[in-house]
mmJSON file of the N, C-alpha and C atoms, coordinates in Angstrom:
{"data_MODEL":{"atom_site":{
"group_PDB":["ATOM","ATOM","ATOM","ATOM","ATOM","ATOM","ATOM","ATOM","ATOM","ATOM","ATOM","ATOM","ATOM","ATOM","ATOM","ATOM","ATOM","ATOM","ATOM","ATOM","ATOM","ATOM","ATOM","ATOM","ATOM","ATOM","ATOM","ATOM","ATOM","ATOM","ATOM","ATOM","ATOM","ATOM","ATOM","ATOM","ATOM","ATOM","ATOM","ATOM","ATOM","ATOM","ATOM","ATOM","ATOM","ATOM","ATOM","ATOM","ATOM","ATOM","ATOM","ATOM","ATOM","ATOM","ATOM","ATOM","ATOM","ATOM","ATOM","ATOM","ATOM","ATOM","ATOM","ATOM","ATOM","ATOM","ATOM","ATOM","ATOM","ATOM","ATOM","ATOM","ATOM","ATOM","ATOM","ATOM","ATOM","ATOM","ATOM","ATOM","ATOM","ATOM","ATOM","ATOM","ATOM","ATOM","ATOM","ATOM","ATOM","ATOM","ATOM","ATOM","ATOM","ATOM","ATOM","ATOM","ATOM","ATOM","ATOM","ATOM","ATOM","ATOM","ATOM","ATOM","ATOM","ATOM","ATOM","ATOM","ATOM","ATOM","ATOM","ATOM","ATOM","ATOM","ATOM","ATOM","ATOM","ATOM","ATOM","ATOM","ATOM","ATOM","ATOM","ATOM","ATOM","ATOM","ATOM","ATOM","ATOM","ATOM","ATOM","ATOM","ATOM","ATOM","ATOM","ATOM","ATOM","ATOM","ATOM","ATOM","ATOM","ATOM","ATOM","ATOM","ATOM","ATOM","ATOM","ATOM","ATOM","ATOM","ATOM","ATOM","ATOM","ATOM","ATOM","ATOM","ATOM","ATOM","ATOM","ATOM","ATOM","ATOM","ATOM","ATOM","ATOM","ATOM","ATOM","ATOM","ATOM","ATOM","ATOM","ATOM","ATOM","ATOM","ATOM","ATOM","ATOM","ATOM","ATOM","ATOM","ATOM","ATOM","ATOM","ATOM","ATOM","ATOM","ATOM","ATOM","ATOM","ATOM","ATOM","ATOM","ATOM","ATOM","ATOM","ATOM","ATOM","ATOM","ATOM","ATOM","ATOM","ATOM","ATOM","ATOM","ATOM","ATOM","ATOM","ATOM","ATOM","ATOM","ATOM","ATOM","ATOM","ATOM","ATOM","ATOM","ATOM","ATOM","ATOM","ATOM","ATOM","ATOM","ATOM","ATOM","ATOM"],
"id":[1,2,3,4,5,6,7,8,9,10,11,12,13,14,15,16,17,18,19,20,21,22,23,24,25,26,27,28,29,30,31,32,33,34,35,36,37,38,39,40,41,42,43,44,45,46,47,48,49,50,51,52,53,54,55,56,57,58,59,60,61,62,63,64,65,66,67,68,69,70,71,72,73,74,75,76,77,78,79,80,81,82,83,84,85,86,87,88,89,90,91,92,93,94,95,96,97,98,99,100,101,102,103,104,105,106,107,108,109,110,111,112,113,114,115,116,117,118,119,120,121,122,123,124,125,126,127,128,129,130,131,132,133,134,135,136,137,138,139,140,141,142,143,144,145,146,147,148,149,150,151,152,153,154,155,156,157,158,159,160,161,162,163,164,165,166,167,168,169,170,171,172,173,174,175,176,177,178,179,180,181,182,183,184,185,186,187,188,189,190,191,192,193,194,195,196,197,198,199,200,201,202,203,204,205,206,207,208,209,210,211,212,213,214,215,216,217,218,219,220,221,222,223,224,225],
"type_symbol":["N","C","C","N","C","C","N","C","C","N","C","C","N","C","C","N","C","C","N","C","C","N","C","C","N","C","C","N","C","C","N","C","C","N","C","C","N","C","C","N","C","C","N","C","C","N","C","C","N","C","C","N","C","C","N","C","C","N","C","C","N","C","C","N","C","C","N","C","C","N","C","C","N","C","C","N","C","C","N","C","C","N","C","C","N","C","C","N","C","C","N","C","C","N","C","C","N","C","C","N","C","C","N","C","C","N","C","C","N","C","C","N","C","C","N","C","C","N","C","C","N","C","C","N","C","C","N","C","C","N","C","C","N","C","C","N","C","C","N","C","C","N","C","C","N","C","C","N","C","C","N","C","C","N","C","C","N","C","C","N","C","C","N","C","C","N","C","C","N","C","C","N","C","C","N","C","C","N","C","C","N","C","C","N","C","C","N","C","C","N","C","C","N","C","C","N","C","C","N","C","C","N","C","C","N","C","C","N","C","C","N","C","C","N","C","C","N","C","C","N","C","C","N","C","C"],
"label_atom_id":["N","CA","C","N","CA","C","N","CA","C","N","CA","C","N","CA","C","N","CA","C","N","CA","C","N","CA","C","N","CA","C","N","CA","C","N","CA","C","N","CA","C","N","CA","C","N","CA","C","N","CA","C","N","CA","C","N","CA","C","N","CA","C","N","CA","C","N","CA","C","N","CA","C","N","CA","C","N","CA","C","N","CA","C","N","CA","C","N","CA","C","N","CA","C","N","CA","C","N","CA","C","N","CA","C","N","CA","C","N","CA","C","N","CA","C","N","CA","C","N","CA","C","N","CA","C","N","CA","C","N","CA","C","N","CA","C","N","CA","C","N","CA","C","N","CA","C","N","CA","C","N","CA","C","N","CA","C","N","CA","C","N","CA","C","N","CA","C","N","CA","C","N","CA","C","N","CA","C","N","CA","C","N","CA","C","N","CA","C","N","CA","C","N","CA","C","N","CA","C","N","CA","C","N","CA","C","N","CA","C","N","CA","C","N","CA","C","N","CA","C","N","CA","C","N","CA","C","N","CA","C","N","CA","C","N","CA","C","N","CA","C","N","CA","C","N","CA","C","N","CA","C","N","CA","C","N","CA","C","N","CA","C"],
"label_alt_id":[null,null,null,null,null,null,null,null,null,null,null,null,null,null,null,null,null,null,null,null,null,null,null,null,null,null,null,null,null,null,null,null,null,null,null,null,null,null,null,null,null,null,null,null,null,null,null,null,null,null,null,null,null,null,null,null,null,null,null,null,null,null,null,null,null,null,null,null,null,null,null,null,null,null,null,null,null,null,null,null,null,null,null,null,null,null,null,null,null,null,null,null,null,null,null,null,null,null,null,null,null,null,null,null,null,null,null,null,null,null,null,null,null,null,null,null,null,null,null,null,null,null,null,null,null,null,null,null,null,null,null,null,null,null,null,null,null,null,null,null,null,null,null,null,null,null,null,null,null,null,null,null,null,null,null,null,null,null,null,null,null,null,null,null,null,null,null,null,null,null,null,null,null,null,null,null,null,null,null,null,null,null,null,null,null,null,null,null,null,null,null,null,null,null,null,null,null,null,null,null,null,null,null,null,null,null,null,null,null,null,null,null,null,null,null,null,null,null,null,null,null,null,null,null,null],
"label_comp_id":["UNK","UNK","UNK","UNK","UNK","UNK","UNK","UNK","UNK","UNK","UNK","UNK","UNK","UNK","UNK","UNK","UNK","UNK","UNK","UNK","UNK","UNK","UNK","UNK","UNK","UNK","UNK","UNK","UNK","UNK","UNK","UNK","UNK","UNK","UNK","UNK","UNK","UNK","UNK","UNK","UNK","UNK","UNK","UNK","UNK","UNK","UNK","UNK","UNK","UNK","UNK","UNK","UNK","UNK","UNK","UNK","UNK","UNK","UNK","UNK","UNK","UNK","UNK","UNK","UNK","UNK","UNK","UNK","UNK","UNK","UNK","UNK","UNK","UNK","UNK","UNK","UNK","UNK","UNK","UNK","UNK","UNK","UNK","UNK","UNK","UNK","UNK","UNK","UNK","UNK","UNK","UNK","UNK","UNK","UNK","UNK","UNK","UNK","UNK","UNK","UNK","UNK","UNK","UNK","UNK","UNK","UNK","UNK","UNK","UNK","UNK","UNK","UNK","UNK","UNK","UNK","UNK","UNK","UNK","UNK","UNK","UNK","UNK","UNK","UNK","UNK","UNK","UNK","UNK","UNK","UNK","UNK","UNK","UNK","UNK","UNK","UNK","UNK","UNK","UNK","UNK","UNK","UNK","UNK","UNK","UNK","UNK","UNK","UNK","UNK","UNK","UNK","UNK","UNK","UNK","UNK","UNK","UNK","UNK","UNK","UNK","UNK","UNK","UNK","UNK","UNK","UNK","UNK","UNK","UNK","UNK","UNK","UNK","UNK","UNK","UNK","UNK","UNK","UNK","UNK","UNK","UNK","UNK","UNK","UNK","UNK","UNK","UNK","UNK","UNK","UNK","UNK","UNK","UNK","UNK","UNK","UNK","UNK","UNK","UNK","UNK","UNK","UNK","UNK","UNK","UNK","UNK","UNK","UNK","UNK","UNK","UNK","UNK","UNK","UNK","UNK","UNK","UNK","UNK","UNK","UNK","UNK","UNK","UNK","UNK"],
"label_asym_id":["A","A","A","A","A","A","A","A","A","A","A","A","A","A","A","A","A","A","A","A","A","A","A","A","A","A","A","A","A","A","A","A","A","A","A","A","A","A","A","A","A","A","A","A","A","A","A","A","A","A","A","A","A","A","A","A","A","A","A","A","A","A","A","A","A","A","A","A","A","A","A","A","A","A","A","A","A","A","A","A","A","A","A","A","A","A","A","A","A","A","A","A","A","A","A","A","A","A","A","A","A","A","A","A","A","A","A","A","A","A","A","A","A","A","A","A","A","A","A","A","A","A","A","A","A","A","A","A","A","A","A","A","A","A","A","A","A","A","A","A","A","A","A","A","A","A","A","A","A","A","A","A","A","A","A","A","A","A","A","A","A","A","A","A","A","A","A","A","A","A","A","A","A","A","A","A","A","A","A","A","A","A","A","A","A","A","A","A","A","A","A","A","A","A","A","A","A","A","A","A","A","A","A","A","A","A","A","A","A","A","A","A","A","A","A","A","A","A","A","A","A","A","A","A","A"],
"label_entity_id":["1","1","1","1","1","1","1","1","1","1","1","1","1","1","1","1","1","1","1","1","1","1","1","1","1","1","1","1","1","1","1","1","1","1","1","1","1","1","1","1","1","1","1","1","1","1","1","1","1","1","1","1","1","1","1","1","1","1","1","1","1","1","1","1","1","1","1","1","1","1","1","1","1","1","1","1","1","1","1","1","1","1","1","1","1","1","1","1","1","1","1","1","1","1","1","1","1","1","1","1","1","1","1","1","1","1","1","1","1","1","1","1","1","1","1","1","1","1","1","1","1","1","1","1","1","1","1","1","1","1","1","1","1","1","1","1","1","1","1","1","1","1","1","1","1","1","1","1","1","1","1","1","1","1","1","1","1","1","1","1","1","1","1","1","1","1","1","1","1","1","1","1","1","1","1","1","1","1","1","1","1","1","1","1","1","1","1","1","1","1","1","1","1","1","1","1","1","1","1","1","1","1","1","1","1","1","1","1","1","1","1","1","1","1","1","1","1","1","1","1","1","1","1","1","1"],
"label_seq_id":[1,1,1,2,2,2,3,3,3,4,4,4,5,5,5,6,6,6,7,7,7,8,8,8,9,9,9,10,10,10,11,11,11,12,12,12,13,13,13,14,14,14,15,15,15,16,16,16,17,17,17,18,18,18,19,19,19,20,20,20,21,21,21,22,22,22,23,23,23,24,24,24,25,25,25,26,26,26,27,27,27,28,28,28,29,29,29,30,30,30,31,31,31,32,32,32,33,33,33,34,34,34,35,35,35,36,36,36,37,37,37,38,38,38,39,39,39,40,40,40,41,41,41,42,42,42,43,43,43,44,44,44,45,45,45,46,46,46,47,47,47,48,48,48,49,49,49,50,50,50,51,51,51,52,52,52,53,53,53,54,54,54,55,55,55,56,56,56,57,57,57,58,58,58,59,59,59,60,60,60,61,61,61,62,62,62,63,63,63,64,64,64,65,65,65,66,66,66,67,67,67,68,68,68,69,69,69,70,70,70,71,71,71,72,72,72,73,73,73,74,74,74,75,75,75],
"pdbx_PDB_ins_code":[null,null,null,null,null,null,null,null,null,null,null,null,null,null,null,null,null,null,null,null,null,null,null,null,null,null,null,null,null,null,null,null,null,null,null,null,null,null,null,null,null,null,null,null,null,null,null,null,null,null,null,null,null,null,null,null,null,null,null,null,null,null,null,null,null,null,null,null,null,null,null,null,null,null,null,null,null,null,null,null,null,null,null,null,null,null,null,null,null,null,null,null,null,null,null,null,null,null,null,null,null,null,null,null,null,null,null,null,null,null,null,null,null,null,null,null,null,null,null,null,null,null,null,null,null,null,null,null,null,null,null,null,null,null,null,null,null,null,null,null,null,null,null,null,null,null,null,null,null,null,null,null,null,null,null,null,null,null,null,null,null,null,null,null,null,null,null,null,null,null,null,null,null,null,null,null,null,null,null,null,null,null,null,null,null,null,null,null,null,null,null,null,null,null,null,null,null,null,null,null,null,null,null,null,null,null,null,null,null,null,null,null,null,null,null,null,null,null,null,null,null,null,null,null,null],
"Cartn_x":[0.895,0.29,1.131,0.498,1.732,1.052,1.293,1.354,-0.237,0.002,-1.535,-2.488,-2.576,-3.92,-4.392,-3.633,-4.393,-4.6,-4.47,-4.852,-6.197,-6.094,-7.027,-8.504,-8.411,-9.512,-9.787,-8.91,-9.45,-10.668,-9.923,-10.799,-12.282,-12.42,-13.677,-14.508,-14.078,-14.685,-14.323,-14.333,-14.413,-16.318,-16.049,-16.835,-18.278,-17.913,-18.977,-20.141,-19.542,-19.626,-20.352,-19.292,-20.133,-21.79,-21.516,-23.046,-23.845,-23.417,-24.311,-24.982,-23.827,-24.156,-25.405,-25.283,-25.808,-27.398,-27.466,-28.844,-29.254,-28.761,-29.139,-29.714,-29.676,-29.856,-30.587,-30.595,-32.042,-32.942,-33.189,-33.857,-35.112,-33.734,-34.421,-34.999,-34.313,-35.226,-36.684,-36.647,-37.785,-38.607,-38.444,-39.703,-40.071,-38.912,-39.012,-40.767,-40.047,-41.104,-42.649,-42.438,-43.77,-44.355,-44.055,-44.684,-45.387,-44.421,-44.972,-45.622,-45.44,-46.543,-48.002,-48.796,-50.039,-50.386,-49.608,-50.39,-49.794,-49.064,-49.093,-49.549,-50.162,-51.485,-53.11,-53.47,-54.076,-54.282,-52.893,-53.527,-53.042,-52.231,-52.413,-53.751,-54.783,-56.097,-56.641,-57.239,-58.009,-57.721,-56.206,-56.314,-55.914,-56.514,-55.917,-56.769,-57.554,-59.086,-59.872,-60.685,-61.51,-62.695,-63.539,-64.406,-65.577,-65.921,-66.719,-66.838,-65.042,-64.751,-64.489,-64.139,-63.843,-64.206,-63.11,-64.089,-63.459,-63.082,-62.314,-62.779,-63.233,-63.345,-62.372,-62.517,-61.592,-61.23,-62.478,-61.98,-61.502,-61.797,-60.96,-59.699,-59.411,-58.29,-57.282,-57.532,-57.012,-56.257,-57.068,-56.221,-55.288,-54.59,-53.288,-52.486,-52.997,-52.434,-51.874,-52.701,-52.658,-51.772,-52.334,-51.29,-49.851,-50.071,-48.256,-47.684,-48.283,-48.107,-47.692,-48.991,-48.619,-47.03,-46.814,-45.681,-44.166,-44.575,-43.571,-42.953,-44.485,-43.84,-43.546,-43.725,-43.274,-41.578,-41.459,-39.998,-39.368],
"Cartn_y":[-1.217,0.07,1.231,1.631,3.105,4.798,5.436,6.683,7.284,7.276,7.371,7.251,5.675,4.413,5.251,5.667,5.897,7.513,8.333,9.991,9.709,8.478,8.654,8.079,6.779,7.023,7.667,8.226,9.397,10.519,10.789,11.691,11.375,9.882,9.813,9.105,8.731,9.098,10.591,11.591,12.484,13.129,12.594,12.968,12.288,11.105,10.841,11.333,11.969,12.353,13.666,14.293,15.436,15.491,14.255,13.981,14.065,13.266,13.098,13.921,14.508,16.188,16.647,16.983,17.621,17.032,15.959,15.092,14.918,15.49,15.81,17.131,17.915,18.615,20.03,19.242,19.087,18.688,17.165,16.912,17.786,18.371,19.351,20.596,20.971,22.185,21.302,20.804,19.831,19.775,18.758,19.02,20.144,21.385,22.14,23.012,23.238,23.498,22.956,21.621,20.539,20.964,21.464,21.681,22.853,23.887,25.249,25.895,24.981,26.039,25.802,24.596,24.762,26.129,25.762,27.22,28.729,28.183,30.036,29.984,29.543,29.468,29.253,28.965,29.127,30.452,30.752,31.925,33.247,33.258,34.337,33.582,33.368,33.36,33.896,33.133,33.769,35.322,35.677,37.116,38.37,37.705,38.809,38.904,37.494,37.533,38.451,39.33,39.867,39.377,40.059,39.483,38.84,39.228,38.899,37.436,36.987,35.936,34.893,35.261,34.93,32.911,32.293,30.662,30.211,31.023,30.279,31.178,30.353,31.12,31.162,32.425,32.374,30.797,30.325,28.842,27.835,27.661,27.1,27.462,28.493,29.578,28.887,28.479,28.445,26.783,25.899,24.667,24.217,25.28,24.735,25.893,26.368,27.001,26.347,25.996,24.748,23.231,23.583,21.908,22.538,23.586,24.096,24.103,24.41,25.181,23.425,22.514,21.285,20.702,20.965,20.44,21.031,22.248,23.156,22.213,22.137,21.571,20.396,19.283,18.174,18.389,18.718,18.67,19.488],
"Cartn_z":[0.483,0.038,-0.228,-0.825,-0.619,-0.507,-0.563,0.168,-0.953,-1.73,-3.316,-2.69,-2.693,-2.228,-0.932,0.207,1.318,0.623,0.235,0.309,-0.761,-1.964,-2.607,-1.631,-1.041,-0.115,1.591,1.149,2.536,1.453,0.089,-0.947,-1.387,-1.031,-1.948,0.269,1.136,2.162,2.65,2.43,2.534,1.7,0.429,-0.253,-0.515,0.597,0.487,1.825,2.656,4.125,3.853,2.665,2.273,1.704,0.884,0.451,1.239,2.319,3.321,4.249,4.637,4.812,4.199,2.556,2.414,1.676,2.243,1.965,3.569,4.353,5.703,5.773,5.099,4.888,4.183,2.982,2.038,2.559,3.432,4.21,5.262,5.74,6.755,6.388,4.893,4.447,4.15,3.485,2.758,3.768,4.617,6.008,7.031,6.979,7.666,6.547,5.391,4.439,4.307,4.461,4.132,5.789,6.474,7.417,7.773,7.813,7.447,6.205,5.414,3.987,3.937,4.911,5.277,6.028,7.279,8.006,7.069,6.461,5.573,4.931,4.161,2.825,3.823,4.473,5.201,6.188,6.243,7.398,5.914,5.212,4.405,3.699,3.722,2.651,4.013,5.054,6.251,6.244,6.44,6.313,5.55,4.176,3.627,2.36,2.152,1.059,1.988,0.613,0.59,1.469,2.439,3.795,2.146,1.259,0.809,-0.375,-0.074,-1.04,0.451,1.182,2.103,2.794,2.354,2.652,4.014,4.289,6.207,7.532,7.781,9.17,10.353,11.417,11.894,13.246,13.748,13.887,13.212,11.294,11.037,10.419,10.461,10.56,11.706,12.661,13.878,13.988,13.274,13.051,13.161,11.623,11.684,12.72,13.401,14.341,15.731,16.094,17.058,16.669,15.436,14.874,14.737,14.474,14.774,15.603,16.833,18.155,18.954,18.707,18.906,19.061,17.263,16.651,17.342,17.429,18.452,19.569,20.241,21.811,22.02,20.84,21.163,20.679,19.903,19.572,20.543],
"occupancy":[1.0,1.0,1.0,1.0,1.0,1.0,1.0,1.0,1.0,1.0,1.0,1.0,1.0,1.0,1.0,1.0,1.0,1.0,1.0,1.0,1.0,1.0,1.0,1.0,1.0,1.0,1.0,1.0,1.0,1.0,1.0,1.0,1.0,1.0,1.0,1.0,1.0,1.0,1.0,1.0,1.0,1.0,1.0,1.0,1.0,1.0,1.0,1.0,1.0,1.0,1.0,1.0,1.0,1.0,1.0,1.0,1.0,1.0,1.0,1.0,1.0,1.0,1.0,1.0,1.0,1.0,1.0,1.0,1.0,1.0,1.0,1.0,1.0,1.0,1.0,1.0,1.0,1.0,1.0,1.0,1.0,1.0,1.0,1.0,1.0,1.0,1.0,1.0,1.0,1.0,1.0,1.0,1.0,1.0,1.0,1.0,1.0,1.0,1.0,1.0,1.0,1.0,1.0,1.0,1.0,1.0,1.0,1.0,1.0,1.0,1.0,1.0,1.0,1.0,1.0,1.0,1.0,1.0,1.0,1.0,1.0,1.0,1.0,1.0,1.0,1.0,1.0,1.0,1.0,1.0,1.0,1.0,1.0,1.0,1.0,1.0,1.0,1.0,1.0,1.0,1.0,1.0,1.0,1.0,1.0,1.0,1.0,1.0,1.0,1.0,1.0,1.0,1.0,1.0,1.0,1.0,1.0,1.0,1.0,1.0,1.0,1.0,1.0,1.0,1.0,1.0,1.0,1.0,1.0,1.0,1.0,1.0,1.0,1.0,1.0,1.0,1.0,1.0,1.0,1.0,1.0,1.0,1.0,1.0,1.0,1.0,1.0,1.0,1.0,1.0,1.0,1.0,1.0,1.0,1.0,1.0,1.0,1.0,1.0,1.0,1.0,1.0,1.0,1.0,1.0,1.0,1.0,1.0,1.0,1.0,1.0,1.0,1.0,1.0,1.0,1.0,1.0,1.0,1.0,1.0,1.0,1.0,1.0,1.0,1.0],
"B_iso_or_equiv":[0.0,0.0,0.0,0.0,0.0,0.0,0.0,0.0,0.0,0.0,0.0,0.0,0.0,0.0,0.0,0.0,0.0,0.0,0.0,0.0,0.0,0.0,0.0,0.0,0.0,0.0,0.0,0.0,0.0,0.0,0.0,0.0,0.0,0.0,0.0,0.0,0.0,0.0,0.0,0.0,0.0,0.0,0.0,0.0,0.0,0.0,0.0,0.0,0.0,0.0,0.0,0.0,0.0,0.0,0.0,0.0,0.0,0.0,0.0,0.0,0.0,0.0,0.0,0.0,0.0,0.0,0.0,0.0,0.0,0.0,0.0,0.0,0.0,0.0,0.0,0.0,0.0,0.0,0.0,0.0,0.0,0.0,0.0,0.0,0.0,0.0,0.0,0.0,0.0,0.0,0.0,0.0,0.0,0.0,0.0,0.0,0.0,0.0,0.0,0.0,0.0,0.0,0.0,0.0,0.0,0.0,0.0,0.0,0.0,0.0,0.0,0.0,0.0,0.0,0.0,0.0,0.0,0.0,0.0,0.0,0.0,0.0,0.0,0.0,0.0,0.0,0.0,0.0,0.0,0.0,0.0,0.0,0.0,0.0,0.0,0.0,0.0,0.0,0.0,0.0,0.0,0.0,0.0,0.0,0.0,0.0,0.0,0.0,0.0,0.0,0.0,0.0,0.0,0.0,0.0,0.0,0.0,0.0,0.0,0.0,0.0,0.0,0.0,0.0,0.0,0.0,0.0,0.0,0.0,0.0,0.0,0.0,0.0,0.0,0.0,0.0,0.0,0.0,0.0,0.0,0.0,0.0,0.0,0.0,0.0,0.0,0.0,0.0,0.0,0.0,0.0,0.0,0.0,0.0,0.0,0.0,0.0,0.0,0.0,0.0,0.0,0.0,0.0,0.0,0.0,0.0,0.0,0.0,0.0,0.0,0.0,0.0,0.0,0.0,0.0,0.0,0.0,0.0,0.0,0.0,0.0,0.0,0.0,0.0,0.0],
"pdbx_formal_charge":[null,null,null,null,null,null,null,null,null,null,null,null,null,null,null,null,null,null,null,null,null,null,null,null,null,null,null,null,null,null,null,null,null,null,null,null,null,null,null,null,null,null,null,null,null,null,null,null,null,null,null,null,null,null,null,null,null,null,null,null,null,null,null,null,null,null,null,null,null,null,null,null,null,null,null,null,null,null,null,null,null,null,null,null,null,null,null,null,null,null,null,null,null,null,null,null,null,null,null,null,null,null,null,null,null,null,null,null,null,null,null,null,null,null,null,null,null,null,null,null,null,null,null,null,null,null,null,null,null,null,null,null,null,null,null,null,null,null,null,null,null,null,null,null,null,null,null,null,null,null,null,null,null,null,null,null,null,null,null,null,null,null,null,null,null,null,null,null,null,null,null,null,null,null,null,null,null,null,null,null,null,null,null,null,null,null,null,null,null,null,null,null,null,null,null,null,null,null,null,null,null,null,null,null,null,null,null,null,null,null,null,null,null,null,null,null,null,null,null,null,null,null,null,null,null],
"auth_seq_id":[1,1,1,2,2,2,3,3,3,4,4,4,5,5,5,6,6,6,7,7,7,8,8,8,9,9,9,10,10,10,11,11,11,12,12,12,13,13,13,14,14,14,15,15,15,16,16,16,17,17,17,18,18,18,19,19,19,20,20,20,21,21,21,22,22,22,23,23,23,24,24,24,25,25,25,26,26,26,27,27,27,28,28,28,29,29,29,30,30,30,31,31,31,32,32,32,33,33,33,34,34,34,35,35,35,36,36,36,37,37,37,38,38,38,39,39,39,40,40,40,41,41,41,42,42,42,43,43,43,44,44,44,45,45,45,46,46,46,47,47,47,48,48,48,49,49,49,50,50,50,51,51,51,52,52,52,53,53,53,54,54,54,55,55,55,56,56,56,57,57,57,58,58,58,59,59,59,60,60,60,61,61,61,62,62,62,63,63,63,64,64,64,65,65,65,66,66,66,67,67,67,68,68,68,69,69,69,70,70,70,71,71,71,72,72,72,73,73,73,74,74,74,75,75,75],
"auth_comp_id":["UNK","UNK","UNK","UNK","UNK","UNK","UNK","UNK","UNK","UNK","UNK","UNK","UNK","UNK","UNK","UNK","UNK","UNK","UNK","UNK","UNK","UNK","UNK","UNK","UNK","UNK","UNK","UNK","UNK","UNK","UNK","UNK","UNK","UNK","UNK","UNK","UNK","UNK","UNK","UNK","UNK","UNK","UNK","UNK","UNK","UNK","UNK","UNK","UNK","UNK","UNK","UNK","UNK","UNK","UNK","UNK","UNK","UNK","UNK","UNK","UNK","UNK","UNK","UNK","UNK","UNK","UNK","UNK","UNK","UNK","UNK","UNK","UNK","UNK","UNK","UNK","UNK","UNK","UNK","UNK","UNK","UNK","UNK","UNK","UNK","UNK","UNK","UNK","UNK","UNK","UNK","UNK","UNK","UNK","UNK","UNK","UNK","UNK","UNK","UNK","UNK","UNK","UNK","UNK","UNK","UNK","UNK","UNK","UNK","UNK","UNK","UNK","UNK","UNK","UNK","UNK","UNK","UNK","UNK","UNK","UNK","UNK","UNK","UNK","UNK","UNK","UNK","UNK","UNK","UNK","UNK","UNK","UNK","UNK","UNK","UNK","UNK","UNK","UNK","UNK","UNK","UNK","UNK","UNK","UNK","UNK","UNK","UNK","UNK","UNK","UNK","UNK","UNK","UNK","UNK","UNK","UNK","UNK","UNK","UNK","UNK","UNK","UNK","UNK","UNK","UNK","UNK","UNK","UNK","UNK","UNK","UNK","UNK","UNK","UNK","UNK","UNK","UNK","UNK","UNK","UNK","UNK","UNK","UNK","UNK","UNK","UNK","UNK","UNK","UNK","UNK","UNK","UNK","UNK","UNK","UNK","UNK","UNK","UNK","UNK","UNK","UNK","UNK","UNK","UNK","UNK","UNK","UNK","UNK","UNK","UNK","UNK","UNK","UNK","UNK","UNK","UNK","UNK","UNK","UNK","UNK","UNK","UNK","UNK","UNK"],
"auth_asym_id":["A","A","A","A","A","A","A","A","A","A","A","A","A","A","A","A","A","A","A","A","A","A","A","A","A","A","A","A","A","A","A","A","A","A","A","A","A","A","A","A","A","A","A","A","A","A","A","A","A","A","A","A","A","A","A","A","A","A","A","A","A","A","A","A","A","A","A","A","A","A","A","A","A","A","A","A","A","A","A","A","A","A","A","A","A","A","A","A","A","A","A","A","A","A","A","A","A","A","A","A","A","A","A","A","A","A","A","A","A","A","A","A","A","A","A","A","A","A","A","A","A","A","A","A","A","A","A","A","A","A","A","A","A","A","A","A","A","A","A","A","A","A","A","A","A","A","A","A","A","A","A","A","A","A","A","A","A","A","A","A","A","A","A","A","A","A","A","A","A","A","A","A","A","A","A","A","A","A","A","A","A","A","A","A","A","A","A","A","A","A","A","A","A","A","A","A","A","A","A","A","A","A","A","A","A","A","A","A","A","A","A","A","A","A","A","A","A","A","A","A","A","A","A","A","A"],
"auth_atom_id":["N","CA","C","N","CA","C","N","CA","C","N","CA","C","N","CA","C","N","CA","C","N","CA","C","N","CA","C","N","CA","C","N","CA","C","N","CA","C","N","CA","C","N","CA","C","N","CA","C","N","CA","C","N","CA","C","N","CA","C","N","CA","C","N","CA","C","N","CA","C","N","CA","C","N","CA","C","N","CA","C","N","CA","C","N","CA","C","N","CA","C","N","CA","C","N","CA","C","N","CA","C","N","CA","C","N","CA","C","N","CA","C","N","CA","C","N","CA","C","N","CA","C","N","CA","C","N","CA","C","N","CA","C","N","CA","C","N","CA","C","N","CA","C","N","CA","C","N","CA","C","N","CA","C","N","CA","C","N","CA","C","N","CA","C","N","CA","C","N","CA","C","N","CA","C","N","CA","C","N","CA","C","N","CA","C","N","CA","C","N","CA","C","N","CA","C","N","CA","C","N","CA","C","N","CA","C","N","CA","C","N","CA","C","N","CA","C","N","CA","C","N","CA","C","N","CA","C","N","CA","C","N","CA","C","N","CA","C","N","CA","C","N","CA","C","N","CA","C","N","CA","C","N","CA","C","N","CA","C","N","CA","C"],
"pdbx_PDB_model_num":[1,1,1,1,1,1,1,1,1,1,1,1,1,1,1,1,1,1,1,1,1,1,1,1,1,1,1,1,1,1,1,1,1,1,1,1,1,1,1,1,1,1,1,1,1,1,1,1,1,1,1,1,1,1,1,1,1,1,1,1,1,1,1,1,1,1,1,1,1,1,1,1,1,1,1,1,1,1,1,1,1,1,1,1,1,1,1,1,1,1,1,1,1,1,1,1,1,1,1,1,1,1,1,1,1,1,1,1,1,1,1,1,1,1,1,1,1,1,1,1,1,1,1,1,1,1,1,1,1,1,1,1,1,1,1,1,1,1,1,1,1,1,1,1,1,1,1,1,1,1,1,1,1,1,1,1,1,1,1,1,1,1,1,1,1,1,1,1,1,1,1,1,1,1,1,1,1,1,1,1,1,1,1,1,1,1,1,1,1,1,1,1,1,1,1,1,1,1,1,1,1,1,1,1,1,1,1,1,1,1,1,1,1,1,1,1,1,1,1,1,1,1,1,1,1]
}}}
């Protein structure tokens, strides 16, 4: 075994660790968006739509907020 083969193995294992870290970061960002987009959508529709076109009642608009609070308290 020579020095070149040891260095090449270190480079390969280092790049696979970087790929795993990148995949993990991507999954964390994706799950963050997946969990907050329903709340944001309901909040914006309930808050900024015209009153004559509003389909979301104040009680219904609180459901995503309560789910978000529960998820935040659990984690």
